C-alpha positions in Angstrom: 120.2 167.6 91.9 118.1 169.8 94.1 117.4 173.6 94.0 120.0 174.2 96.7 122.8 172.8 94.4 125.5 175.4 93.8 126.5 176.9 90.6 129.9 175.2 91.0 128.2 171.7 91.3 126.1 172.3 88.2 129.1 173.6 86.2 131.1 170.5 87.2 128.3 168.2 86.0 128.0 170.1 82.7 131.7 170.2 82.2 131.9 166.4 82.3 129.2 166.2 79.6 130.6 168.7 77.1 132.9 166.1 75.5 129.8 164.1 74.4 129.0 166.8 71.9 130.9 167.4 68.7 132.4 170.8 68.1 129.6 173.2 67.3 127.1 170.8 68.7 124.2 172.3 70.6 123.7 171.7 74.3 120.2 171.2 75.8 118.2 174.4 76.3 118.3 176.3 79.6 114.7 175.2 80.2 115.7 171.6 79.7 118.6 171.9 82.1 116.3 173.6 84.7 113.9 170.6 84.5 116.7 168.0 84.4 118.8 169.3 87.3 115.9 170.8 89.3 117.7 174.1 89.7 116.7 177.7 89.1 117.2 179.5 85.7 119.7 181.8 87.4 121.8 178.8 88.5 121.8 177.5 85.0 122.7 180.8 83.5 125.6 181.3 85.9 126.9 177.7 85.4 126.9 178.2 81.6 128.6 181.6 81.9 131.3 179.9 83.9 131.8 177.3 81.2 131.9 180.0 78.6 134.5 181.8 80.5 136.6 178.6 80.5 136.3 178.5 76.7 134.3 175.2 76.8 131.1 176.6 75.3 129.9 179.6 73.3 126.5 181.2 73.7 124.6 182.7 70.8 121.7 184.8 71.9 118.4 183.5 70.5 120.1 180.3 69.2 121.4 178.5 72.3 124.7 177.2 73.8 127.2 175.2 71.7 130.4 173.3 72.3 133.3 175.6 71.6 136.2 174.6 69.3 139.3 173.5 71.1 141.6 176.3 72.1 144.7 176.7 70.1 148.0 176.0 71.8 149.2 178.9 73.9 152.6 180.1 72.6 155.5 179.6 74.9 156.1 182.7 77.1 159.0 185.0 76.4 161.9 185.8 78.7 160.6 188.0 81.5 163.7 187.7 83.7 164.7 191.3 82.8 161.8 192.4 85.1 163.7 191.3 88.2 166.4 193.8 87.5 163.9 196.6 86.6 161.8 196.1 89.7 164.7 195.8 92.1 166.4 198.9 90.6 163.2 200.9 91.2 163.8 201.0 94.9 167.6 201.4 94.9 167.5 205.1 95.7 164.5 205.1 98.0 164.5 205.1 101.7 162.0 202.3 101.7 161.6 200.2 98.6 158.1 200.0 97.3 157.9 196.2 97.5 154.4 194.8 98.1 153.7 191.9 100.4 150.0 191.2 99.9 150.1 187.7 101.5 148.1 188.8 104.6 145.4 190.4 102.5 145.2 187.5 100.1 144.8 185.1 103.0 141.6 186.9 103.9 140.3 187.5 100.3 141.0 184.1 98.7 138.0 181.9 98.5 138.6 178.6 100.3 138.8 175.5 98.1 135.7 173.3 97.9 135.2 171.4 101.2 137.3 173.9 103.2 135.6 175.8 106.0 136.7 179.4 105.9 137.5 180.9 109.3 139.7 183.5 107.5 137.0 185.7 105.8 136.6 189.4 106.4 133.1 189.5 105.1 129.6 188.3 106.0 128.4 185.0 104.6 125.8 185.4 101.9 123.2 184.0 104.3 123.5 187.1 106.5 124.0 189.7 103.8 121.0 191.8 103.0 120.8 190.3 99.5 117.1 191.0 98.9 117.4 194.6 100.2 120.4 195.2 98.0 118.7 193.8 94.9 115.7 196.0 95.5 117.9 199.0 96.2 119.8 198.4 92.9 116.6 198.0 91.0 115.2 201.3 92.4 118.5 203.0 91.8 118.6 202.0 88.1 115.2 203.7 87.6 116.2 207.0 89.2 116.4 209.9 86.8 120.0 210.5 85.8 121.2 207.3 87.4 123.7 206.7 84.7 125.0 210.3 84.4 128.4 211.3 85.8 128.2 212.0 89.5 129.8 214.9 91.3 133.5 214.1 92.0 133.0 214.3 95.7 130.0 212.0 95.6 126.2 212.4 95.6 125.2 215.2 98.0 122.5 213.0 99.7 125.0 210.2 100.3 127.6 212.6 101.7 125.0 214.0 104.0 124.1 210.5 105.3 127.7 209.6 106.0 128.2 213.0 107.7 125.3 212.2 110.1 126.6 208.7 110.8 130.2 210.0 111.5 129.4 213.3 113.3 126.5 212.0 115.4 123.6 213.9 116.9 125.8 217.0 117.5 126.3 217.5 113.8 130.1 217.6 114.3 130.7 216.6 110.6 129.0 218.2 107.6 128.3 216.9 104.2 131.0 219.3 102.9 133.6 217.5 105.0 132.9 214.1 103.3 134.2 212.4 100.1 132.6 209.2 98.8 135.2 206.5 98.1 135.2 203.1 96.5 135.2 201.3 99.9 137.4 201.4 103.0 140.6 200.1 101.4 140.5 202.8 98.7 139.9 205.4 101.4 142.8 204.3 103.5 145.1 204.3 100.4 144.0 207.9 99.5 144.5 209.0 103.1 148.1 207.6 103.4 149.1 209.0 100.0 147.8 212.4 101.1 149.4 212.5 104.5 152.8 210.7 104.2 155.4 211.1 101.5 157.5 208.0 100.4 160.0 207.1 103.0 158.1 208.7 105.9 157.3 206.7 109.1 153.6 205.9 109.8 152.6 204.9 113.3 150.2 201.9 113.3 148.6 199.8 116.0 150.4 196.5 116.8 148.9 194.1 115.8 146.9 195.6 113.0 145.1 194.9 109.7 147.5 193.5 107.1 145.9 195.5 104.4 147.0 198.7 106.1 150.6 197.5 106.3 150.4 196.6 102.6 149.2 200.1 101.7 152.0 201.7 103.7 154.7 199.6 102.2 153.4 199.9 98.7 153.5 203.7 99.1 157.1 203.5 100.2 156.3 204.4 103.8 157.7 202.7 106.9 155.1 201.4 109.4 156.2 201.7 113.0 154.3 199.7 115.6 152.6 201.0 118.7 151.3 198.2 121.0 147.7 197.7 121.8 146.2 196.2 124.9 142.6 195.4 126.0 141.9 199.1 126.2 143.3 200.0 122.8 146.5 201.8 121.9 148.8 202.7 124.8 149.1 206.6 124.9 152.5 206.7 126.6 153.9 204.5 123.9 152.2 206.5 121.2 153.8 209.7 122.5 157.2 208.0 122.6 156.8 206.8 119.1 155.9 210.2 117.8 158.9 211.7 119.5 161.3 209.0 118.4 160.2 208.9 114.7 158.9 212.4 113.9 155.9 210.7 112.3 153.0 212.8 111.2 150.4 210.1 110.9 148.9 207.5 113.2 146.4 205.0 111.9 144.1 203.4 114.4 140.8 201.5 114.8 139.3 202.8 118.1 136.2 200.6 117.8 136.5 196.8 117.7 140.1 196.9 116.6 141.2 194.3 114.0 142.3 191.7 115.0 142.1 192.1 118.8 138.5 193.5 119.0 139.7 196.1 121.6 137.7 199.4 122.1 139.8 202.5 122.9 139.0 203.3 126.5 137.2 206.6 127.3 140.2 207.9 129.3 142.5 207.3 126.3 140.4 208.9 123.6 141.1 212.6 124.4 144.7 211.6 125.2 145.3 210.2 121.8 144.0 213.3 120.1 146.0 215.6 122.4 149.2 213.6 121.7 148.7 213.7 118.0 147.9 217.5 118.0 151.0 218.2 120.1 153.1 216.2 117.5 151.5 218.1 114.6 150.2 214.8 113.3 147.0 213.4 111.8 145.0 210.5 113.2 143.5 208.3 110.5 140.4 206.7 112.2 139.4 203.5 110.5 135.9 203.0 111.8 135.4 199.7 109.8 133.2 197.8 112.3 130.7 200.3 113.7 127.9 198.5 111.9 129.2 195.2 113.2 128.5 195.8 116.9 127.2 192.7 118.7 123.8 192.6 120.4 125.4 192.9 123.8 127.8 195.8 122.9 125.8 198.5 124.6 125.9 202.1 123.6 128.8 202.8 121.2 131.2 205.7 121.8 131.2 208.6 119.4 133.7 208.6 116.6 137.0 210.4 117.3 136.1 212.7 114.4 133.0 213.9 116.3 135.2 214.9 119.3 137.9 216.6 117.1 137.8 220.4 116.8 141.2 221.0 115.2 141.1 218.8 112.1 143.4 216.2 113.6 141.2 213.3 112.5 140.8 211.9 109.0 137.9 209.5 109.3 137.4 206.3 107.2 134.0 204.6 107.0 132.6 201.9 104.7 129.3 200.1 104.0 131.1 197.0 102.7 131.6 195.1 105.9 128.0 195.2 106.9 126.6 194.4 103.4 128.6 192.7 100.7 132.2 192.6 99.5 130.8 193.9 96.1 129.1 197.0 97.6 132.3 199.0 97.6 131.1 202.4 98.8 132.8 204.2 101.7 133.7 207.7 102.8 136.5 209.9 103.9 135.8 212.8 106.3 138.2 215.6 107.2 138.4 219.3 107.9 140.8 222.0 106.6 143.3 222.0 103.8 143.8 218.3 104.0 140.4 217.8 102.5 141.5 219.5 99.3 144.5 217.2 99.1 142.4 214.1 99.7 140.0 215.2 97.0 142.8 215.8 94.5 144.4 212.4 95.0 141.1 210.6 94.7 140.2 212.4 91.5 143.6 211.6 90.0 143.3 208.0 91.0 139.7 207.2 90.0 137.8 210.3 88.9 134.7 209.3 90.9 132.8 206.4 92.3 130.2 204.7 90.0 126.9 206.7 90.3 124.6 203.6 90.1 126.5 202.1 93.0 126.2 205.3 95.0 122.5 205.5 94.1 122.0 201.9 95.2 123.8 202.6 98.5 121.6 205.6 99.2 118.5 203.5 98.5 119.7 200.7 100.8 120.5 202.9 103.8 117.3 204.8 103.4 115.0 201.7 103.3 113.2 200.3 106.3 115.1 197.0 105.7 118.4 198.7 106.7 117.9 199.0 110.5 116.3 195.5 110.5 119.4 194.1 108.8 121.7 195.8 111.3 119.7 194.3 114.2 119.8 190.9 112.6 123.6 191.1 112.1 124.1 192.2 115.7 122.2 189.2 117.0 123.8 186.7 114.6 127.4 187.9 115.2 126.9 187.6 119.0 125.5 184.1 118.6 128.4 183.0 116.4 131.0 184.6 118.7 129.7 182.8 121.7 129.5 179.5 119.9 133.0 179.7 118.6 134.5 181.0 121.8 132.8 178.2 123.8 133.9 175.5 121.4 137.5 176.7 121.5 137.5 176.7 125.3 136.1 173.2 125.5 137.9 171.6 122.6 141.1 173.6 122.1 142.3 174.8 125.4 145.8 175.5 123.9 144.2 178.4 122.1 143.5 181.1 124.7 141.3 184.2 124.1 142.9 187.3 125.8 139.8 189.3 124.9 136.2 188.5 124.0 135.1 191.3 121.6 131.6 192.9 121.6 131.9 193.8 117.9 133.6 192.8 114.7 133.8 189.3 113.2 136.8 187.6 114.6 138.5 186.1 117.6 142.2 186.7 118.3 143.6 183.6 119.8 147.0 183.2 121.4 148.9 180.0 121.1 151.3 178.5 123.6 154.9 179.9 123.6 157.1 178.2 121.0 154.2 177.2 118.8 154.3 178.1 115.1 151.2 180.0 113.9 152.1 179.6 110.2 152.6 175.9 110.7 149.2 175.6 112.5 147.5 177.5 109.7 149.0 175.1 107.1 148.1 172.1 109.1 144.5 173.4 109.6 144.2 173.8 105.9 145.2 170.2 105.4 142.2 169.1 107.5 139.8 171.5 105.7 139.8 174.7 107.8 141.3 178.0 106.6 142.5 180.2 109.5 144.7 183.3 109.4 148.2 183.1 110.9 148.9 186.0 113.2 152.4 187.0 111.9 151.1 189.2 109.0 149.3 191.4 111.5 152.6 192.6 113.0 155.0 195.0 111.3 157.8 194.1 113.8 158.5 191.0 115.9 155.3 189.7 117.4 155.2 189.2 121.2 153.9 185.6 120.7 152.2 183.3 118.3 148.5 184.1 117.4 145.9 183.0 114.9 142.8 185.0 113.8 139.5 183.0 113.6 136.6 184.7 111.7 133.1 183.6 112.5 131.3 185.8 109.9 132.1 184.0 106.7 130.7 180.6 107.4 127.1 179.4 106.8 126.2 179.0 110.5 126.6 177.1 113.8 127.0 173.7 112.2 130.0 174.8 110.2 131.6 176.5 113.2 131.2 173.3 115.2 132.6 171.2 112.3 135.6 173.6 112.0 136.5 173.2 115.6 136.1 169.4 115.4 138.5 169.3 112.5 141.0 171.5 114.3 140.8 169.3 117.3 141.9 166.4 115.1 145.3 168.1 114.8 146.1 167.5 118.4 146.0 171.3 118.4 148.4 173.7 120.1 149.2 172.6 123.6 
């Protein structure tokens, strides 16, 4: 076994050997395992930790690793059928029951089984994450004076100031006092919707849109109402009509590299969206999730809507997670006026504050010379992968058409032929070893046609993208 062997492979090898030892018997030392399997000490440590979590071994510091006694039989579960009545009764008197359909989110978060190529991930593959820079930042953060003390509830002042500059741009349209540090973008969106919309209220959303947003809205007891998106972003005339028809006071949008279409809100529509929302007495929640995922050929990026908003219409959401690691859950909310106090109160009630060591590490990371280099590297790599996947789809799977080729983000939004079944295609793809995201969960109403979302960020590189398309072609894919 070579150094590149994964933790999972080593754990599987050790798992098959545990039965050779009597209960309480000592396994070979970590050093012996390193030499035998030709892997790193970290790989051995993680593999043994996995076996310990499964109850197969026990570790005794200073003594070694031993085979664990067999687990006692798990008692038969009790009768939980009463919960069906309790949970269904909960929503009986509500306008919108607080049922939670997380299937669209789980499809993107679930790790693909061994041997399956994941074209459904919403995160960068470890090979293009700034792992060394993050490790160095975390080490430096841990040595900072007071690193383990309680942080200010709003977040570290220096980190709030960094986010304010990123959001407000050169004009300084957003100040540190307008920013709250959050535990990632999903947490920020949840806080925003809880602050802005009571249970039962309509919330205008782009159609299609990120399934995690739809899940937040429904879990909060709100009613998502679709506003169609085209190649230039949300359509202002339909947005105005939706505000008038529903009386909604919230519109959630992704003006830059919209998920899943990749659309960028056209310059002529930006001011119109703000004007329409202001006239309706409504907030615009700007989810700026992909600003750090612009491709090399994207050109100058437009300012945030928050930077152009004078009247406190925009509640801005930003996160470091997408451009770094799924475990670096640090983000920000930016807003002006009384709504900021409500956002702060809800966040404090929910989570008190974001871990200080994590905030300190984020601050170290974005302040290091490695940060701009990482962003340039990601921009080049995402463009390369986008072009590879788009070209392969056009050659090998002409039945999947690409209405729009994005200049940012990590996914392609492909339309299937009329009458095709996106869920059936996703299931068939999984059977041949490719995980894709069916398009239906991205719509809160009837979709205008069948789509699938194909992510090119979560695979190891060009070889896996090519192999994924080859496997999909074996389906006799959508015609």
